[in-house]
C-alpha positions as CSV (number, residue, x, y, z in Angstrom):
1,M,174.7,69.5,69.3
2,R,173.0,66.7,68.1
3,E,170.0,67.4,65.8
4,F,166.7,66.4,67.3
5,S,165.7,63.2,65.3
6,L,162.0,64.1,65.6
7,A,162.4,67.6,64.1
8,G,160.4,66.6,61.2
9,L,157.6,65.3,63.1
10,L,157.1,68.3,65.4
11,R,156.9,70.5,62.0
12,L,154.2,67.8,60.8
13,R,152.5,68.2,64.4
14,K,152.7,71.7,64.2
15,L,150.9,71.6,60.7
16,Q,148.1,69.4,61.8
17,Q,147.8,71.8,64.8
18,D,147.7,74.7,62.7
19,A,145.0,72.9,60.5
20,A,142.8,71.8,63.4
21,G,142.9,75.7,64.4
22,G,141.8,77.0,61.0
23,S,138.8,74.5,61.1
24,L,137.7,75.5,64.6
25,L,138.3,79.4,63.6
26,R,135.7,78.3,60.4
27,A,133.3,76.4,62.6
28,R,133.3,79.1,65.2
29,S,132.3,81.5,62.6
30,R,129.8,79.5,60.9
31,A,128.2,79.2,64.1
32,S,128.3,82.9,65.0
33,E,127.1,83.8,61.7
34,L,124.0,81.3,62.2
35,A,123.3,82.8,65.7
36,A,123.3,86.3,64.4
37,Q,121.2,85.3,61.4
38,R,118.5,83.9,64.1
39,T,118.6,86.8,66.1
40,H,118.0,88.6,63.0
41,V,114.9,86.9,61.9
42,R,113.3,86.5,65.4
43,D,113.6,90.5,66.1
44,A,112.5,91.1,62.4
45,M,109.3,89.0,63.3
46,L,108.6,90.2,66.7
47,G,109.1,93.9,65.6
48,A,106.5,93.5,62.5
49,G,103.5,95.5,63.3
50,Q,100.2,93.9,63.8
51,D,97.8,96.4,61.6
52,S,95.7,94.9,59.4
53,D,92.8,96.3,57.8
54,S,91.2,93.3,56.1
55,I,91.1,90.0,56.7
56,S,93.2,89.2,53.5
57,T,96.1,91.2,55.4
58,M,95.6,88.7,58.4
59,H,95.7,85.9,56.5
60,A,99.1,87.2,55.0
61,I,100.5,88.5,58.2
62,A,99.9,84.5,59.9
63,A,101.6,83.0,56.7
64,A,104.5,85.3,57.0
65,R,104.9,84.5,60.9
66,A,104.4,80.7,60.1
67,S,107.0,81.0,57.4
68,T,109.5,82.7,59.9
69,S,108.8,80.6,62.7
70,S,109.5,77.6,60.2
71,M,113.0,79.7,59.3
72,L,113.7,80.0,63.0
73,T,113.1,76.2,63.6
74,D,115.4,75.3,60.5
75,L,118.2,77.9,61.8
76,S,118.0,76.6,65.2
77,V,118.5,73.2,63.9
78,L,121.6,74.7,61.7
79,E,123.0,76.5,64.8
80,S,122.7,73.2,66.9
81,E,124.7,71.3,63.9
82,A,127.6,73.9,63.8
83,Q,127.8,73.9,67.5
84,H,128.2,70.0,67.2
85,G,130.9,71.0,64.8
86,V,132.4,73.5,66.8
87,D,132.8,70.9,69.7
88,A,134.3,68.6,67.3
89,A,137.0,71.1,65.9
90,L,137.6,72.0,69.4
91,R,138.4,68.3,70.6
92,E,140.6,67.9,67.0
93,H,142.3,70.9,68.2
94,A,143.0,69.8,71.6
95,I,144.2,66.3,70.4
96,A,146.6,68.1,67.8
97,R,147.6,70.5,70.6
98,R,148.5,67.4,72.9
99,A,150.4,65.8,70.2
100,V,152.6,69.0,69.7
101,L,153.5,69.3,73.4
102,S,154.5,65.7,73.6
103,V,157.0,65.9,70.8
104,E,158.0,69.6,72.1
105,K,158.6,67.8,75.8
106,L,160.9,65.1,73.8
107,E,162.5,68.0,72.3
108,A,163.3,69.9,75.3
109,R,164.4,66.5,76.9
110,H,167.0,66.2,74.3
111,R,168.3,69.8,74.3
112,E,168.8,69.2,78.0
113,Q,170.6,66.1,77.5
114,A,172.8,67.4,74.5
115,R,173.8,70.1,77.2
116,L,174.6,68.0,79.6
117,E,176.7,66.2,77.0
118,E,178.5,69.1,76.1
119,L,179.2,70.2,79.6
120,R,180.5,66.5,80.5
121,D,182.6,66.9,77.7
122,E,184.0,69.8,78.5
123,Q,184.7,68.7,82.0
124,K,186.6,65.8,80.9
125,T,188.6,68.0,78.4
126,L,189.5,70.0,81.4
127,D,190.2,67.1,83.5
128,E,192.4,65.5,81.3
129,L,194.3,68.7,81.0
130,S,194.7,69.3,84.5
131,L,195.9,65.7,85.1
132,R,198.9,66.2,82.3
133,G,200.4,69.0,84.7
134,P,202.3,72.0,83.3
135,L,203.0,72.3,79.4
136,T,206.6,73.3,78.5
137,G,206.9,76.5,76.9
138,H,204.7,78.5,79.5
139,A,205.5,80.9,81.8
140,A,206.1,78.6,84.8
141,D,208.9,76.9,82.8
142,A,210.6,80.1,82.4
143,P,213.9,80.9,84.4
144,A,213.2,83.3,87.0
145,D,215.9,86.0,85.8
146,G,213.6,86.5,82.8
147,S,215.8,84.8,80.2
148,A,214.3,82.5,77.5
149,H,216.6,80.0,77.8
150,G,218.8,80.7,80.7
151,P,222.3,81.8,81.6
152,A,224.4,79.1,79.9
153,H,222.7,79.9,76.5
154,L,223.4,83.3,76.4
155,P,225.6,84.5,73.3
156,D,228.9,86.2,74.2
157,R,228.8,89.5,73.3
158,G,232.7,89.7,73.2
159,S,233.2,87.2,70.6
160,R,232.4,87.7,67.0
161,I,231.4,85.3,64.8
């Protein structure tokens, strides 16, 4: 069978798809980490006690809440940016996958065409053999009595050489 002429391109496209898949995995992991971090900070802020004995403690609690609120805002922005990164990586992966699929379809067509060519060649050979007729030396050419050369060629058993 003929070799698929775009095999190198297919390997390259698969490598590109794998790289895009790795980027997508990293982007999703980063977005997940940021979401978990934001949830942890928010839960910590909501779970903090409100006990205050003095005005200075109340100021400290207010400052901590303001800082935490600012941190939550920053984490939300980072999480949004990470989600944009995931979306971009997802688009890149889809493009790479389509590129692989298009070359794989070409490869499948090539294989099918090569298989059909092989079948045509085999049929052509069979047709040529059937047109030639029986070949000499086959069982169909042998005499009916089973002798290899027929009765005229049997050695005379009575004569000695």
